[in-house]
C-alpha positions in Angstrom: -55.9 -69.9 -4.0 -55.3 -72.9 -1.8 -52.4 -71.6 0.3 -53.0 -69.0 3.1 -52.7 -65.6 1.6 -50.2 -63.2 2.9 -51.3 -59.6 3.3 -49.0 -56.6 4.0 -50.7 -53.5 5.4 -48.7 -50.3 5.9 -49.4 -47.8 8.6 -51.5 -50.5 10.3 -50.7 -49.7 14.0 -53.9 -47.8 14.3 -56.8 -46.2 12.4 -57.8 -47.4 8.9 -54.7 -49.6 8.6 -55.5 -51.5 11.8 -59.1 -51.9 10.7 -58.0 -53.3 7.3 -55.5 -55.7 9.1 -58.2 -56.8 11.5 -60.7 -57.5 8.7 -58.1 -59.5 6.7 -57.0 -61.5 9.7 -60.6 -62.3 10.5 -61.0 -63.6 7.0 -58.1 -66.0 7.4 -55.2 -64.1 5.9 -51.7 -64.0 7.4 -51.1 -60.4 8.1 -48.0 -58.3 8.3 -48.2 -54.9 9.9 -45.7 -52.3 8.8 -45.4 -49.1 10.8 -42.9 -46.6 12.1 -44.3 -46.8 15.6 -42.7 -49.9 17.2 -44.8 -49.9 20.4 -48.2 -49.6 18.9 -47.3 -51.7 15.9 -46.2 -54.6 18.0 -49.3 -54.4 20.1 -51.5 -54.4 17.0 -49.7 -57.4 15.5 -49.9 -59.4 18.8 -53.6 -58.5 19.1 -54.4 -59.8 15.6 -52.0 -62.8 15.5 -49.8 -61.3 12.9 -46.2 -60.1 12.7 -44.9 -56.6 12.9 -42.1 -55.0 10.9 -40.9 -51.6 11.9 -40.0 -49.5 8.8 -39.6 -46.0 7.5 -41.5 -45.9 4.2 -40.5 -42.3 3.4 -37.2 -43.7 2.1 -36.4 -45.9 -0.8 -34.3 -48.1 1.3 -37.1 -48.6 3.9 -39.5 -49.7 1.1 -36.9 -52.1 -0.4 -36.1 -53.7 3.0 -39.7 -54.1 3.9 -40.5 -55.9 0.6 -37.4 -58.1 0.9 -38.2 -59.0 4.5 -41.7 -60.1 3.6 -40.6 -62.1 0.6 -37.7 -63.8 2.5 -40.0 -64.8 5.4 -43.0 -66.0 3.4 -41.8 -66.3 -0.2 -44.9 -64.4 -1.4 -47.1 -61.4 -0.8 -50.6 -61.8 -2.2 -52.3 -58.6 -0.9 -50.7 -55.2 -0.5 -52.7 -52.4 1.3 -50.9 -49.1 0.9 -52.3 -47.1 3.8 -49.4 -45.2 5.6 -50.0 -41.5 5.6 -49.5 -38.2 7.4 -51.0 -34.7 7.1 -49.8 -31.1 7.4 -52.0 -28.1 7.0 -50.6 -24.7 5.8 -51.2 -22.2 3.1 -49.0 -22.8 0.0 -46.8 -19.8 0.7 -46.1 -21.1 4.2 -46.0 -24.8 3.4 -42.7 -26.3 4.6 -40.7 -27.9 1.7 -39.5 -30.7 4.0 -43.2 -31.5 4.8 -43.9 -31.6 1.1 -41.0 -34.0 0.4 -42.0 -36.3 3.3 -45.7 -36.5 2.4 -45.0 -37.2 -1.3 -42.4 -39.8 -0.4 -44.6 -41.6 2.1 -47.9 -41.4 0.4 -47.1 -41.6 -3.4 -43.6 -42.9 -3.9 -43.8 -45.7 -1.3 -47.0 -47.2 -2.8 -45.3 -47.2 -6.2 -42.1 -48.8 -4.8 -43.9 -51.5 -2.8 -46.1 -52.3 -5.8 -43.0 -52.5 -8.0 -41.1 -54.7 -5.6 -44.0 -57.1 -4.9 -45.4 -57.2 -8.4 -43.2 -60.0 -9.8 -44.4 -62.5 -7.2 -48.0 -61.6 -7.8 -47.5 -62.0 -11.6 -45.8 -65.3 -11.2 -48.7 -66.6 -9.0 -51.3 -65.2 -11.4 -53.1 -63.5 -8.6 -52.6 -60.3 -6.6 -54.6 -57.5 -4.9 -53.2 -54.0 -4.4 -55.5 -51.7 -2.5 -54.5 -48.1 -2.1 -56.1 -46.3 0.7 -56.7 -43.1 -1.1 -59.1 -40.3 0.0 -61.9 -38.1 -1.2 -59.0 -35.7 -1.7 -57.8 -38.0 -4.5 -61.0 -36.8 -6.3 -61.5 -33.3 -4.8 -59.3 -30.6 -3.4 -59.3 -28.6 -0.2 -57.3 -25.6 0.8 -54.3 -25.8 3.1 -53.5 -29.4 2.1 -51.4 -29.0 -1.0 -49.1 -31.9 -0.4 -51.8 -34.3 0.8 -54.1 -33.5 -2.1 -51.3 -33.8 -4.6 -50.2 -37.1 -3.2 -53.7 -38.5 -3.3 -54.3 -37.3 -6.8 -51.1 -39.0 -7.8 -52.2 -42.2 -6.1 -55.4 -42.1 -8.3 -53.1 -42.1 -11.4 -50.9 -44.8 -10.0 -54.0 -47.0 -9.3 -55.4 -46.6 -12.8 -52.1 -47.2 -14.6 -51.3 -50.3 -12.4 -54.8 -51.7 -13.0 -54.3 -51.6 -16.8 -50.9 -53.3 -16.5 -52.1 -55.8 -13.9 -55.3 -57.0 -15.4 -53.8 -59.5 -17.9 -51.6 -60.9 -15.1 -54.4 -61.5 -12.5 -53.5 -58.5 -10.4 -56.3 -56.0 -9.6 -55.5 -52.5 -8.3 -58.1 -50.3 -6.7 -58.3 -47.2 -4.5 -60.7 -46.7 -1.6 -61.5 -43.0 -1.2 -63.0 -42.2 2.2 -64.0 -38.9 3.5 -63.2 -38.1 7.2 -62.8 -41.3 9.2 -62.6 -41.6 13.0 -58.8 -42.0 13.2 -55.9 -40.4 15.2 -54.9 -38.6 11.9 -58.3 -37.0 11.6 -58.3 -36.1 15.3 -55.1 -34.3 14.8 -56.6 -32.5 11.8 -59.4 -31.2 14.0 -57.0 -29.5 16.3 -54.9 -28.1 13.4 -58.0 -26.8 11.6 -59.4 -25.3 14.8 -56.1 -23.4 15.2 -56.0 -22.4 11.5 -59.6 -21.1 11.4 -59.7 -20.0 15.0 -62.8 -21.9 15.8 -63.8 -24.6 18.3 -63.2 -28.3 17.6 -66.9 -29.0 17.4 -67.3 -26.3 14.7 -64.5 -27.9 12.7 -66.4 -31.1 12.5 -69.8 -29.6 11.6 -68.8 -26.6 9.5 -65.7 -27.9 7.7 -65.4 -31.7 7.8 -69.1 -32.6 7.3 -70.2 -29.5 5.4 -70.1 -31.2 2.0 -71.4 -34.5 3.2 -75.0 -35.7 2.7 -74.7 -38.1 5.7 -73.5 -35.9 8.6 -71.3 -38.5 10.3 -67.6 -39.4 10.6 -66.9 -42.8 9.0 -66.0 -45.8 11.2 -62.7 -47.4 10.3 -64.3 -50.9 10.1 -66.3 -49.7 7.1 -63.1 -49.2 5.1 -61.7 -52.5 6.5 -64.8 -54.4 5.3 -64.4 -53.0 1.8 -60.7 -54.0 1.7 -61.7 -57.6 2.5 -64.4 -57.5 -0.2 -61.9 -56.3 -2.8 -59.7 -59.3 -1.9 -62.6 -61.8 -2.4 -63.5 -63.8 -5.5 -66.6 -61.6 -5.8 -64.3 -58.6 -6.8 -62.3 -60.4 -9.5 -63.6 -57.9 -12.1 -63.2 -54.7 -10.0 -60.0 -52.9 -10.9 -58.9 -49.4 -11.6 -61.8 -48.1 -9.5 -62.0 -45.2 -7.1 -64.4 -46.6 -4.6 -65.8 -43.9 -2.4 -67.0 -44.1 1.2 -67.6 -40.4 1.5 -71.1 -39.9 2.9 -72.2 -38.4 -0.4 -69.4 -35.7 -0.5 -68.7 -36.3 -4.2 -72.3 -36.8 -5.3 -72.7 -33.1 -6.1 
């Protein structure tokens, strides 16, 4: 494509989203950071030379307004990175129903809606990239994460279905499925799991988070960002409908 590509990254004020935005900005894309947190979102956008849009993606209206704002400002959106997410840990019998609704809305419904709203422009241009930041939990389950695991498994299905529909139209759709990445979300999980299991933080990392991994390390966000950029390159034209793992060997067994 000859025009500068426009990339929308949700939940990009920090963590994986910021790393993806940074990688895409470095590769010459115009980036749009969407996040609920106005202060950190604006700082992130200023740092990367992009723009920031504050939005609540847990609502249908928020998704619609975000897509409309991007399209009215740029007339196009070539790359969509669905990254926004949250976590809540609790046994099923104690899991708050409001937390279930919020997680499903933010992490499954929002990617569907944004894909739906931005799809016509990608189809018209004959080129589009949708990258869902999934998780190893889109392929495997863990206890006490019923809403998160359900949302991520749903995202796997959304990715595959959208890839089948998008292929003939020049739109590729893929999921990146990392294990535990060094992000604020994971840091919060360490505290939550330490409380749930009544063990120290260090033991959570070694005995729970890295227990199933062949490589005993937390993943750097830039590794995910680099894969996002690759999937947006010409070298990845024939990669679609894939669940690409960066999981330190977690799913090898």
